[in-house]
N, C-alpha and C positions, 0 to 999 in steps of 0.2 A: 581302923586301919588303911593304909594304901597299898597296893602294889600287890605282888602276887600271881599267881595262877590260880584262875576259876576251872574246874573242869565241869563240863556242864553234864548231867546224867544220861542224856542221847551217845554221849562220848565215852562213858564209863560202861554204860552195856555194851555198844557195838566192840570198844576194845577187850572187855571180859568175854562176850561170845565169840568172837572171833578167836583170841586166845585159845581158850578151852578147846574149841572145839579142832581148829589146827593143832593144836599141841596131842591133842588125843591120838591123830591121826597120824602124826608124824612118829609117836615114840611106837605107834606099832609099827611103821617101818622101821625104825633101828632094832625095836627087839626083833622084828622077823631077820631083818640083816645080821644080827649077831647069831641068831639060832642057825642061820645057813652053813656058818662056819663049822667044819668035822669038828666033832672031839676030839679027834686024834691029833689035830692042831695044839691043842691046849696041852692036853698028854705029854706029847713032844715035848712042849717048853718046860713044862715043868720037869720030866727029866733029863733035862738039860742045867736046871737047878733056878729057873726064874721064877720070882714068885706068882700072883695074881696079878697086881697093878703092873708090871714093864709086860706079862703075857697078855694082857688086853690091849697097852696101848701100842705094841712092837708087832703082834701075831693077828690077833682077831681083828681089830679093827681095820685095819688096812686092806685086810680079806674082806670084811664085812663092806666098807666103802663103796667096790664095785658091784655090791646086788642093792644099796642103799640109794644109789644115784638115782638111777630113772625114776622110782615111784618116788622119790625127795621132790625131782624137778616136777613131777605132776603136782605133788601138793602144793608148790609152792604156786605153781600159775593157778591151782584153782584157789588159793588165797587170795589171788588178786583178782581173780572173779567173783568170789564172795563179796572182797571189801566194796566193789562196786556196786555190788546190789545193797550192800548195810550202808553204804552211805548217802544212796538214794533212799533208802527206808527210814533212817535216823535220821537225814538231815534235809528235809524235802523243801527247807527252805534255800539252802544252798542248789540245788537241782532246778529250783524254781528260776534262781535268781539268772542261771546260765541259761538253759533252755527258753525259759518264759522271757527275761528282760532281751536277753541278746536276738532272740526269735521275735520279739514284737517291735525293737528296733530295725532289725536289719530285714527281716521278711522271708528269708532264707534258710528254710528248715532242715532240706536235704545235708545244705552246707554244717551247717551247724552240729547236728547229729552226724555226717560223716569227720568231722574233726573230733569230735569225742573220739569216735573210736578210733580214730586214729592212735590218738594219746594212749589207750587201753593197748592197743596193738603194739605199738614201740615199745611199750612197760613189757607187754608178754613175751615179745620177740627179743628182747634184751635179757630177760630172766631166763629164755628157752637156750640163748647162743651162752652165755655163762657157765648155765649148769652143762651144757654137752662140751663146752671147752672144758671145765674140769674133769666129766667123766672120759674125755678122750686121753687126759694127760694118765689118768690111774687107769686104763683098761690095761686087760692083758696083752701082751704083745705076741703073736703066734712066732715062732722061729721056723 
């Protein structure tokens, strides 16, 4: 056979580990956000004749998102940081090519490390900017 995709064991382990680790934290954040909505809100929706599914979608989740977004932003940034460490451990040849080859050919260690840091800084700031924008859109507005 020819063609197709070959999944390397390092990539599979990295993907599985980061997915399970991050999913556990995000699930706890979502659970806590949903539990933060007062039970009186769901009782009021049931008294109006709403069933469980519309109550969750129209009443509980919009209120819970105000509580969920800040810790979820932290988890996304944590995922970015963890993935950089995982790539450095799981793919040492990739890191060696970037830091070793480029560093040996240019001889400018500070610049190579600064470029690497700048890339991850831009990724983190973009994630934070998008999540803060979304958080400001759903935040309660005082009258």
